[in-house]
C-alpha positions as a printed Julia matrix, in Angstrom:
336×3 Matrix{Float64}:
   0.0    0.0     0.0
   2.93   2.32    0.68
   4.35   1.88   -2.81
   1.18   3.04   -4.61
   0.98   6.06   -2.29
   4.63   6.88   -2.99
   3.97   6.55   -6.71
   0.99   8.87   -6.4
   3.08  11.44   -4.52
   5.82  11.13   -7.16
   3.32  11.83   -9.96
   2.09  14.92   -8.14
   5.62  16.21   -7.51
   6.62  15.5   -11.12
   3.62  17.46  -12.33
   4.47  20.42  -10.12
   8.1   20.32  -11.27
   7.17  20.21  -14.97
   4.76  23.12  -14.48
   7.42  25.14  -12.68
  10.02  24.32  -15.34
   7.69  25.33  -18.21
   6.75  28.55  -16.4
  10.39  29.49  -15.83
  11.23  28.78  -19.47
   8.35  30.94  -20.72
   9.29  33.68  -18.26
  12.84  33.8   -19.59
  11.61  33.81  -23.19
   9.27  36.68  -22.35
  12.17  38.62  -20.82
  14.35  38.05  -23.89
  11.57  38.96  -26.32
   9.47  41.7   -24.68
   7.93  42.57  -28.05
   6.48  39.04  -28.39
   3.59  38.76  -25.9
   2.86  35.16  -26.86
   5.28  33.86  -24.2
   3.64  35.87  -21.43
   0.21  34.75  -22.63
   1.25  31.1   -22.65
   2.19  31.35  -18.97
  -1.54  31.42  -18.23
  -1.66  27.84  -19.53
   0.34  26.54  -16.55
  -2.56  25.34  -14.39
  -4.51  23.49  -17.14
  -1.22  21.99  -18.35
  -0.44  20.65  -14.88
  -3.94  19.22  -14.49
  -3.72  17.53  -17.88
  -0.31  16.04  -17.13
  -1.33  14.81  -13.66
  -4.53  13.2   -14.93
  -2.65  11.5   -17.75
   0.0   10.15  -15.37
  -2.61   8.82  -12.98
  -4.45   7.03  -15.79
  -1.45   5.38  -17.39
   0.38   4.52  -14.15
  -0.59   2.02  -11.48
  -1.12   3.98   -8.23
  -4.81   4.62   -8.73
  -5.46   1.1    -9.96
  -3.69  -0.42   -6.97
  -5.4    1.82   -4.45
  -8.75   1.29   -6.14
  -8.46  -2.09   -7.85
 -11.97  -2.07   -9.35
 -11.95  -1.28  -13.06
 -15.22   0.57  -12.69
 -13.92   2.76   -9.92
 -15.57   6.13   -9.54
 -12.12   7.61   -8.89
 -10.8    6.4   -12.25
 -13.82   7.83  -13.98
 -13.33  11.14  -12.16
  -9.69  11.28  -13.28
 -10.77  10.63  -16.87
 -13.29  13.47  -16.64
 -10.6   15.74  -15.23
  -8.29  14.85  -18.13
 -10.9   15.68  -20.76
 -11.93  18.92  -19.06
  -8.35  20.07  -18.54
  -7.55  19.33  -22.18
 -10.45  21.54  -23.25
  -9.32  24.27  -20.83
  -5.75  24.06  -22.1
  -6.87  24.28  -25.73
  -8.95  27.4   -25.02
  -6.02  29.07  -23.26
  -3.62  28.24  -26.11
  -6.11  29.57  -28.68
  -6.47  32.83  -26.74
  -2.68  33.2   -26.45
  -2.1   32.62  -30.16
  -4.81  35.1   -31.2
  -3.48  37.69  -28.77
   0.0   37.27  -30.22
  -1.37  37.68  -33.76
  -3.15  40.88  -32.8
  -0.1   42.29  -31.03
   2.03  41.6   -34.09
  -0.51  43.27  -36.38
  -0.74  46.25  -34.03
   3.0   46.87  -34.24
   3.11  46.94  -38.05
  -0.1   48.92  -38.66
  -0.56  52.59  -37.84
  -4.18  52.85  -38.98
  -6.27  52.9   -35.8
  -9.46  51.89  -37.64
  -7.83  48.77  -39.07
  -6.4   47.84  -35.68
  -9.87  48.14  -34.16
 -11.38  46.05  -36.94
  -8.8   43.28  -36.47
  -9.35  43.39  -32.7
 -13.08  42.85  -33.21
 -12.55  40.03  -35.7
 -10.02  38.18  -33.53
 -12.26  38.59  -30.5
 -15.1   37.0   -32.43
 -12.85  34.17  -33.58
 -11.73  33.56  -30.0
 -15.29  33.42  -28.67
 -16.53  31.16  -31.46
 -13.49  28.89  -31.15
 -13.87  28.64  -27.37
 -17.56  27.83  -27.74
 -16.83  25.05  -30.23
 -14.08  23.62  -28.02
 -16.33  23.56  -24.96
 -19.19  21.96  -26.91
 -16.85  19.19  -28.06
 -15.45  18.86  -24.53
 -18.87  18.53  -22.92
 -19.87  16.01  -25.57
 -16.74  13.96  -24.85
 -17.46  14.11  -21.11
 -20.99  12.82  -21.65
 -19.72   9.99  -23.83
 -17.86   8.57  -20.82
 -21.2    7.82  -19.14
 -23.01   4.74  -20.39
 -26.41   6.28  -19.78
 -25.43   9.57  -21.44
 -23.7    8.34  -24.58
 -26.77   9.04  -26.66
 -26.96  12.58  -25.32
 -23.24  13.09  -25.88
 -23.42  11.83  -29.44
 -26.4   14.1   -30.06
 -24.49  17.07  -28.67
 -21.53  16.36  -30.95
 -23.87  15.93  -33.89
 -25.55  19.23  -32.99
 -22.23  21.0   -33.56
 -22.3   19.85  -37.18
 -25.98  20.75  -37.44
 -25.26  24.22  -36.09
 -22.56  24.6   -38.73
 -25.03  23.68  -41.49
 -27.68  26.07  -40.18
 -25.08  28.83  -39.83
 -23.98  28.22  -43.42
 -27.55  28.54  -44.68
 -28.14  31.67  -42.61
 -24.86  33.21  -43.84
 -25.54  32.82  -47.56
 -25.07  36.56  -48.07
 -21.73  36.52  -46.26
 -20.6   33.5   -48.27
 -21.69  35.23  -51.46
 -19.56  38.25  -50.55
 -16.66  35.92  -49.73
 -16.67  34.28  -53.17
 -17.3   37.64  -54.84
 -14.2   38.95  -53.1
 -12.19  36.05  -54.49
 -13.57  36.75  -57.96
 -12.62  40.43  -57.76
  -9.16  39.57  -56.47
  -8.39  37.21  -59.34
 -10.33  38.89  -62.17
  -8.7   42.3   -61.53
 -11.9   44.23  -62.26
 -11.31  46.62  -59.36
  -7.98  47.49  -57.79
  -6.88  49.65  -54.9
  -6.41  53.18  -56.22
  -8.97  52.86  -59.05
 -11.51  55.64  -59.52
 -15.01  54.19  -59.82
 -18.54  55.56  -60.04
 -21.51  53.65  -58.65
 -25.0   54.88  -57.85
 -23.9   58.4   -58.74
 -21.04  58.35  -56.21
 -17.49  58.86  -57.44
 -14.65  57.66  -55.25
 -11.24  56.07  -55.07
 -10.9   52.45  -53.98
  -9.12  52.59  -50.64
  -9.49  49.03  -49.3
 -10.62  45.67  -50.66
 -11.46  42.7   -48.46
 -13.19  39.4   -49.13
 -16.5   40.8   -47.9
 -16.59  44.56  -48.59
 -14.9   47.39  -50.47
 -14.2   50.89  -49.14
 -14.43  53.95  -51.4
 -12.97  57.31  -50.4
 -15.31  59.98  -51.78
 -14.25  63.46  -52.87
 -15.3   64.96  -49.5
 -13.3   62.27  -47.61
 -16.34  60.27  -46.61
 -16.0   56.49  -46.78
 -18.56  54.46  -48.68
 -18.57  50.77  -47.67
 -20.01  48.54  -50.41
 -20.41  44.74  -50.38
 -18.1   43.18  -52.94
 -21.04  41.24  -54.38
 -22.22  44.58  -55.83
 -19.26  44.66  -58.22
 -20.03  41.24  -59.69
 -23.8   41.67  -60.0
 -24.33  45.3   -61.08
 -22.69  47.59  -63.65
 -20.34  50.31  -62.49
 -17.86  52.72  -64.05
 -14.12  52.17  -63.6
 -12.36  55.24  -64.92
  -8.88  53.79  -64.49
  -9.44  50.17  -65.55
  -6.89  50.26  -68.4
  -5.72  53.84  -68.86
  -5.97  56.45  -66.08
  -6.24  59.25  -68.67
  -9.68  60.83  -69.08
 -11.42  63.37  -71.3
 -12.56  66.53  -69.52
 -15.24  68.76  -70.93
 -16.76  72.13  -70.05
 -20.05  73.59  -71.3
 -20.53  77.35  -71.59
 -23.8   79.12  -72.45
 -22.79  82.29  -74.32
 -24.23  85.04  -76.43
 -24.49  84.68  -80.21
 -21.9   87.45  -80.68
 -19.17  85.34  -79.0
 -15.92  85.3   -81.08
 -15.42  81.54  -81.33
 -12.02  81.73  -83.05
 -10.62  84.03  -80.37
 -12.05  81.81  -77.64
 -10.53  78.74  -79.28
  -7.14  80.39  -79.49
  -7.34  81.42  -75.82
  -8.16  77.83  -74.81
  -5.11  76.56  -76.69
  -2.95  79.2   -75.04
  -4.25  78.28  -71.61
  -3.76  74.51  -72.07
  -0.18  74.85  -73.28
   0.64  76.79  -70.12
  -0.81  74.4   -67.56
   0.6   71.11  -66.24
  -2.89  69.64  -65.85
  -3.24  69.02  -69.59
  -1.42  65.92  -70.83
  -0.78  67.41  -74.29
  -2.81  64.78  -76.17
  -6.15  66.2   -77.35
  -8.29  69.34  -77.09
 -11.1   71.02  -78.99
 -13.66  73.82  -78.74
 -16.91  73.57  -80.72
 -20.45  74.98  -80.73
 -22.67  72.02  -79.92
 -26.12  73.66  -79.7
 -28.01  76.93  -80.1
 -31.15  78.48  -78.64
 -32.97  81.72  -79.5
 -30.95  83.55  -76.83
 -27.64  81.63  -76.4
 -25.21  79.2   -77.95
 -23.69  76.19  -76.19
 -19.9   75.98  -76.46
 -18.1   72.79  -75.44
 -14.4   72.75  -74.6
 -12.8   69.3   -74.39
  -9.29  68.34  -73.28
  -7.53  65.25  -71.95
  -5.79  64.79  -68.59
  -3.5   62.12  -67.18
  -5.73  60.92  -64.29
  -9.13  61.57  -62.68
  -7.8   64.07  -60.16
  -6.09  66.1   -62.86
  -9.27  65.87  -64.97
 -11.41  67.4   -62.23
  -8.88  70.16  -61.57
  -8.52  70.91  -65.31
 -12.29  71.26  -65.75
 -12.53  73.76  -62.91
  -9.5   75.74  -64.06
 -10.63  75.86  -67.72
 -14.11  77.06  -66.83
 -12.78  79.81  -64.58
 -10.19  80.96  -67.14
 -12.57  81.12  -70.11
 -15.23  83.02  -68.15
 -12.61  85.48  -66.89
 -11.25  85.94  -70.42
 -14.68  86.68  -71.86
 -15.51  89.05  -68.99
 -12.31  91.06  -69.45
 -11.95  91.01  -73.25
 -15.37  90.21  -74.73
 -18.08  91.18  -72.22
 -20.72  91.15  -74.97
 -20.18  87.36  -75.27
 -21.68  86.73  -71.86
 -25.4   85.85  -71.96
 -27.87  88.56  -71.04
 -31.61  89.03  -70.83
 -32.89  91.27  -73.67
 -35.82  93.57  -72.96
 -36.21  94.93  -76.5
């Protein structure tokens, strides 16, 4: 009887020693690598690790069997339950430590606070879902050790798969966005930095994920659009092949407007500005009404930003030129 008790005491002391040794090793690693919090996080796994090791030693060694010789001993069953529960606890702690280390690493290489917050939320969700799945499997395994509860345990394990199927059906929209994101990534229809127009909103693609796309609008607002939109509805991509665009300006002027002089002034203005790419330009009368004519000035620019700036600058310059040199060309209301 003394030998089994001595063996039991040895297993307990060995477990305590292994736990202390692992803790000291992780503590030294944490001191050597202060920027890697994974070692400090893994130190929280000491207690479940010790419980798992002790339960395993008691099951595979002979002290418990000699003290309680019955194969159906309640003590043996209790040790088995402790082993399964401690394994689940240890897995949850390891998962939390790994996810925390991933977030800490991402936080050190990313300066965007909004992205850091988004990753924090996502990893927190992954940790909670993973812990829930682990505990469901653990409880199911615990129930399977009881003869009377094996049916319930099997049903609980099967319910995990059923929950996954139901979640997949309920998340059809999310799955659709996921595959749409893959399609966009490999088809190259939209890229970061492209200028697109959808639903009357013009913006620059700032971020693309597997579920959504972020557009930065001209007034610095962010428009978040599901990626499935870009594979199911038409949209304009102004920089799909060539970032150069054609800018145009419409002016409503009087019939006495000197078109040749206005055309020469447009050419003079374009040759003196860096916004024009030097490719094409024109100035034509496109329409007429009883009181005015419609003059259209067209010119090319190297990218969408330059196009917008060139339109504004051309309109301002031509109106100022007509006001200073040909005031009769500006439209007016005739009373007689």
